[in-house]
C-alpha positions as CSV (number, residue, x, y, z in Angstrom):
1,M,-6.8,-31.1,67.6
2,L,-7.8,-30.7,63.9
3,K,-6.1,-27.2,62.1
4,A,-7.9,-25.3,59.7
5,P,-6.9,-26.2,56.0
6,M,-4.4,-23.2,55.0
7,K,-4.7,-21.0,52.4
8,V,-1.8,-21.3,49.8
9,R,-1.4,-18.1,47.5
10,V,-0.3,-19.3,43.8
11,L,0.7,-16.2,41.3
12,T,0.2,-17.4,37.5
13,A,1.4,-15.5,34.8
14,L,-0.3,-16.2,31.7
15,L,1.0,-13.7,28.9
16,F,-0.1,-15.3,26.1
17,I,-3.9,-16.1,25.6
18,P,-5.4,-14.8,23.2
19,L,-8.8,-13.5,25.2
20,I,-10.0,-12.4,29.3
21,S,-13.4,-12.7,30.2
22,A,-13.6,-9.0,29.7
23,H,-13.2,-9.3,26.1
24,S,-16.0,-11.7,25.7
25,A,-17.1,-10.0,22.3
26,E,-15.9,-12.1,19.1
27,N,-13.5,-11.5,17.2
28,P,-13.2,-10.4,13.5
29,T,-12.4,-12.9,11.2
30,P,-9.2,-12.5,9.0
31,F,-9.1,-13.2,5.6
32,A,-5.5,-14.4,5.2
33,I,-3.4,-16.0,8.4
34,V,0.5,-16.4,7.2
35,N,2.5,-18.4,9.4
36,I,6.2,-16.4,9.5
37,N,8.1,-19.7,11.1
38,S,7.3,-21.7,7.8
39,I,9.8,-19.4,5.7
40,D,12.3,-21.2,4.0
41,R,15.8,-20.7,5.8
42,G,17.8,-22.0,2.7
43,A,21.2,-23.7,3.7
44,N,21.1,-22.8,7.3
45,P,19.7,-25.7,8.9
46,C,18.4,-25.9,13.0
47,N,18.2,-29.2,14.8
48,G,15.0,-28.4,16.6
49,K,12.5,-25.6,16.1
50,W,13.0,-22.3,14.0
51,K,10.7,-19.4,15.8
52,F,10.8,-16.0,14.4
53,V,9.8,-13.3,16.8
54,S,8.1,-9.9,15.3
55,T,10.2,-6.5,16.8
56,H,8.6,-4.4,14.3
57,L,6.0,-4.1,11.7
58,F,5.3,-1.7,8.8
59,W,3.9,-1.1,5.1
60,L,5.9,-0.2,2.6
61,D,2.9,0.5,0.4
62,E,-0.4,-1.0,-0.2
63,A,0.9,-4.1,-1.8
64,R,3.4,-5.4,0.7
65,M,4.4,-5.3,4.5
66,V,7.8,-5.7,6.1
67,L,7.9,-7.7,9.2
68,S,11.9,-7.1,11.2
69,G,12.7,-9.5,14.1
70,D,14.5,-12.6,15.5
71,D,14.9,-15.5,14.2
72,Y,16.1,-18.2,16.8
73,C,16.6,-21.7,16.7
74,D,15.6,-23.5,19.4
75,S,18.0,-26.1,18.8
76,R,18.3,-29.8,20.9
77,N,21.6,-28.7,21.3
78,R,22.4,-26.1,23.8
79,E,25.8,-25.4,21.0
80,G,23.3,-25.2,18.0
81,R,21.0,-22.7,20.0
82,R,21.6,-19.1,17.3
83,T,19.9,-15.9,17.0
84,K,19.6,-14.3,13.7
85,Q,17.4,-11.1,13.0
86,R,15.9,-11.2,9.8
87,L,13.5,-9.2,7.3
88,I,10.5,-10.8,5.7
89,T,8.2,-9.0,3.2
90,V,4.8,-10.0,2.6
91,S,1.9,-9.4,0.3
92,N,-1.7,-7.5,1.1
93,D,-3.1,-10.8,0.0
94,G,-0.6,-12.7,2.8
95,H,1.7,-14.5,0.3
96,I,5.4,-14.4,1.5
97,M,7.5,-12.0,-1.0
98,G,11.2,-12.8,0.6
99,T,13.6,-13.0,3.2
100,W,16.8,-11.1,4.3
101,S,18.6,-12.2,7.4
102,D,21.8,-11.1,8.9
103,G,23.7,-10.2,12.2
104,W,22.4,-7.2,14.7
105,F,20.0,-4.4,12.8
106,T,16.8,-2.0,12.8
107,A,14.6,-1.5,10.2
108,T,12.2,1.3,9.4
109,K,10.1,2.4,6.3
110,G,12.5,4.8,4.4
111,P,11.4,7.3,2.1
112,G,9.1,5.8,-1.2
113,D,9.0,2.1,-1.2
114,T,12.8,1.7,0.6
115,I,13.6,0.4,3.9
116,L,16.4,2.0,6.0
117,L,18.8,-0.8,7.9
118,S,20.6,0.9,11.1
119,R,24.0,-1.8,11.3
120,A,26.6,-1.4,13.5
121,H,28.9,1.0,11.0
122,S,26.6,1.9,7.8
123,V,22.7,2.9,6.8
124,D,21.7,0.9,3.9
125,L,18.6,1.7,1.6
126,M,17.2,-1.5,0.8
127,D,14.4,-1.7,-1.8
128,R,11.5,-3.8,-2.4
129,E,13.3,-6.8,-3.2
130,L,15.0,-6.7,-0.4
131,Q,18.4,-5.7,-2.5
132,V,20.8,-3.4,-0.7
133,E,20.7,-0.2,-3.3
134,Q,23.2,2.0,-1.6
135,S,25.1,1.8,1.7
136,I,26.2,5.2,3.5
137,Q,28.9,4.5,6.3
138,C,29.4,5.7,9.8
139,P,31.2,9.0,9.9
140,T,33.5,7.0,12.5
141,N,33.9,3.2,13.1
142,K,33.9,3.9,16.7
143,R,30.2,5.0,17.3
144,A,27.1,3.6,15.8
145,C,24.9,5.5,13.6
146,E,21.3,5.1,13.5
147,A,18.9,6.4,10.6
148,F,15.7,8.4,11.4
149,T,12.9,9.6,9.0
150,P,10.7,12.8,9.4
151,D,6.7,12.0,10.1
152,S,5.6,14.7,7.8
153,P,7.4,16.2,4.7
154,T,10.7,18.2,5.1
155,D,13.3,19.5,3.0
156,S,15.4,15.7,3.5
157,D,14.3,12.6,3.1
158,F,16.1,10.7,6.2
159,A,18.7,11.5,8.5
160,V,22.0,9.2,9.7
161,C,22.9,10.6,13.3
162,Y,25.7,9.5,15.8
163,N,26.2,10.4,19.2
164,A,30.1,12.0,20.4
165,A,29.6,13.5,23.5
166,P,28.8,16.4,24.3
167,V,26.9,16.3,21.1
168,Q,25.0,14.6,18.3
169,T,26.0,15.3,15.1
170,C,23.3,14.7,12.1
171,S,23.5,14.2,8.3
172,F,20.9,14.6,6.2
173,Y,20.0,12.9,2.9
174,R,17.8,13.6,0.1
175,G,17.0,12.1,-3.1
176,R,17.4,8.3,-4.9
177,P,20.6,7.8,-4.8
178,A,20.6,9.6,-1.5
179,A,22.9,12.9,-1.6
180,E,23.9,14.1,1.9
181,T,22.4,18.4,2.2
182,K,23.3,19.5,5.4
183,K,24.7,18.6,8.4
184,T,23.9,19.8,12.0
185,S,25.3,19.4,15.4
186,F,23.2,20.0,19.1
187,Q,23.8,18.8,22.5
188,L,23.0,15.5,24.0
189,S,20.2,14.8,26.1
190,S,21.7,11.3,27.0
191,E,24.8,10.1,25.9
192,S,23.5,6.3,25.5
193,V,20.5,7.6,23.5
194,I,20.3,8.9,19.6
195,E,17.4,11.0,19.3
196,S,15.9,11.8,16.1
197,P,16.6,15.1,14.6
198,Y,13.2,16.3,13.4
199,K,10.8,17.8,15.0
200,N,7.7,16.1,16.4
201,I,4.1,16.9,15.3
202,P,3.9,20.7,17.6
203,A,2.7,20.5,20.8
204,S,-1.0,21.5,21.5
205,S,-1.6,23.6,24.6
206,L,-4.7,20.9,24.8
207,I,-2.6,18.6,25.6
208,D,-1.1,18.2,29.0
209,P,1.2,17.0,30.3
210,P,2.6,16.7,26.6
211,S,2.5,13.1,24.7
212,T,2.9,11.5,21.5
213,A,0.1,12.8,19.3
214,W,-0.3,12.0,15.5
215,K,-2.0,14.1,13.0
216,A,-5.3,12.8,12.7
217,S,-6.1,15.6,10.1
218,Q,-5.6,18.7,9.2
219,S,-7.2,20.4,12.4
220,E,-6.7,17.4,14.1
221,L,-4.6,15.7,16.7
222,W,-5.3,12.4,18.4
223,F,-3.5,11.3,21.3
224,F,-3.9,9.2,24.5
225,S,-4.5,10.7,28.1
226,Q,-2.0,9.8,31.0
227,D,-5.0,7.4,31.9
228,H,-4.7,6.0,28.3
229,V,-8.0,7.8,27.6
230,L,-8.3,8.5,23.8
231,M,-8.7,12.2,22.8
232,S,-8.8,14.4,20.2
233,T,-8.3,17.9,20.2
234,A,-11.3,19.5,18.7
235,R,-11.8,20.6,15.2
236,N,-12.8,24.2,16.8
237,T,-9.6,24.7,19.3
238,A,-11.5,26.8,21.7
239,A,-13.4,23.9,22.7
240,G,-10.9,22.0,23.9
241,A,-9.4,18.3,23.7
242,S,-12.6,15.9,24.3
243,A,-12.5,11.9,24.4
244,I,-13.4,9.6,21.7
245,T,-16.7,8.4,22.2
246,G,-17.0,4.5,22.9
247,W,-13.4,4.2,23.8
248,K,-13.0,2.4,26.9
249,P,-9.1,3.1,28.7
250,P,-7.8,-0.2,29.2
251,R,-5.9,-0.7,32.7
252,D,-2.1,-1.2,33.0
253,T,-1.2,-0.7,29.5
254,G,0.8,1.1,27.2
255,C,-0.4,2.5,23.5
256,G,0.8,3.9,20.7
257,G,-1.6,4.3,16.9
258,N,-1.0,4.6,12.9
259,V,-3.2,6.8,11.3
260,S,-4.1,6.0,7.2
261,E,-2.2,8.2,4.3
262,S,-5.5,8.4,2.5
263,E,-8.5,10.0,3.0
264,P,-11.0,9.2,4.6
265,H,-8.2,9.0,7.5
266,R,-8.9,6.4,9.6
267,F,-7.3,5.8,13.6
268,L,-5.5,2.1,14.8
269,A,-4.6,2.3,18.5
270,I,-2.4,-0.7,19.5
271,C,-2.6,-1.5,23.4
272,T,-1.1,-4.3,25.7
273,G,-0.8,-4.7,29.1
274,S,-2.4,-6.8,31.9
275,Y,-4.8,-7.6,34.1
276,F,-4.8,-9.0,37.9
277,Y,-7.4,-11.3,39.3
278,T,-7.6,-12.9,42.6
279,D,-10.4,-15.3,44.3
280,G,-8.4,-15.3,47.4
281,L,-6.9,-18.5,46.7
282,L,-5.4,-17.7,43.3
283,D,-3.7,-14.8,41.9
284,S,-3.7,-14.8,37.7
285,I,-1.8,-12.0,35.7
286,F,-3.6,-11.6,32.4
287,G,-1.9,-10.1,29.6
288,Y,-3.9,-8.9,26.8
289,S,-3.6,-6.5,23.3
290,R,-6.5,-4.6,21.9
291,V,-6.3,-3.2,18.5
292,E,-8.9,-1.4,17.5
293,L,-9.6,1.0,14.1
294,F,-11.7,4.7,14.4
295,D,-12.7,6.6,11.6
296,V,-11.1,9.8,12.4
297,N,-14.4,11.7,10.5
298,S,-17.1,10.1,12.7
299,R,-15.2,9.2,15.5
300,R,-16.9,5.7,15.4
301,A,-15.1,2.7,15.9
302,L,-14.6,0.2,12.5
303,M,-13.4,-3.0,14.0
304,R,-11.9,-4.2,17.4
305,I,-9.7,-7.1,17.6
306,D,-8.4,-8.8,21.2
307,G,-5.2,-10.6,21.4
308,P,-2.5,-11.6,23.3
309,T,-0.1,-9.4,25.1
310,D,2.8,-9.7,22.7
311,T,1.2,-8.4,19.7
312,D,2.0,-5.1,17.1
313,A,-0.2,-3.7,14.4
314,A,-0.2,-1.4,11.4
315,L,-2.5,0.2,9.4
316,S,-2.1,0.2,5.5
317,P,-1.8,3.5,4.1
318,S,-5.6,3.3,2.7
319,G,-6.7,2.2,6.2
320,K,-8.8,-1.0,4.5
321,I,-6.3,-3.6,5.6
322,I,-5.2,-4.2,9.6
323,A,-1.8,-6.7,9.8
324,V,-1.7,-8.2,13.4
325,V,1.0,-10.2,14.5
326,T,1.8,-12.2,17.6
327,S,4.7,-13.3,19.6
328,G,4.1,-17.2,18.0
329,G,5.1,-15.9,15.0
330,M,1.7,-16.0,13.3
331,L,0.5,-13.2,11.0
332,R,-3.3,-12.1,10.5
333,L,-5.0,-9.9,7.9
334,Y,-8.2,-8.1,8.6
335,R,-10.1,-6.5,5.4
336,V,-12.2,-3.2,6.5
337,D,-14.3,-1.5,3.6
């Protein structure tokens, strides 16, 4: 007696495909492509291949951007495998300008054209040439400290904070060289997380439940709803919040954003997520990213870039260049007039 063929269900995770069927539109062409893995490591050989995985991308000014991430030596010998964190500066035309590496640190944009490095027991201000111009020691060697910068102008350029239960203590700095201007302490909401002491953009009663919002103009906040709909508080607040026309909410995703410094303001939406597909025999998870630029005044989409899931992007201060970096160490630059 013949038995009916059994169906075999297979789960396939495809996390690094550039496009999926839902994204049939052709991507724009970058004006520059940079292979970050090709950087010169100097007297630091690897018996295998170096692989750079970016964890943070930001612009210092219109002329250059900074990539911060893990530089991994995928040695053929297990003993030779190692990871160091690395900073890389790239010009706005795609040329690598400098590189610097060390042990553990986190990097963010500092005041002016500086980089703030939060390290184990200090916070360093680094100039655009990747030279440390000032080092601020953490108040205690027993606790790591972290640097924070305000999203909007305030009476300080940055703060250095550390946790010592039951309080978090922050020292505020201003000027160059930076000088401490005040110190405050407040109750911890989590003993393991150091929180920014700067107030976020004032919450609007129109954003319910409260979520991260970006000040797209003097009278307008842009934010993502719980369903990943890109929304804006109306210019006339009495009219409430409205969805951005043309935005199709992605599924199973997380979204962030950038706002240009120059006017007319532009908003860059950055989303990563996954789609699930099945035909009864094959189950597949497709990872993806969506990077989409909008003109704030007209709310019109100017450019959309689809790619693999491990993607980060940043908008230049003028809003005219989009930098997109993927986990494979490829940086692509797109111009938007």
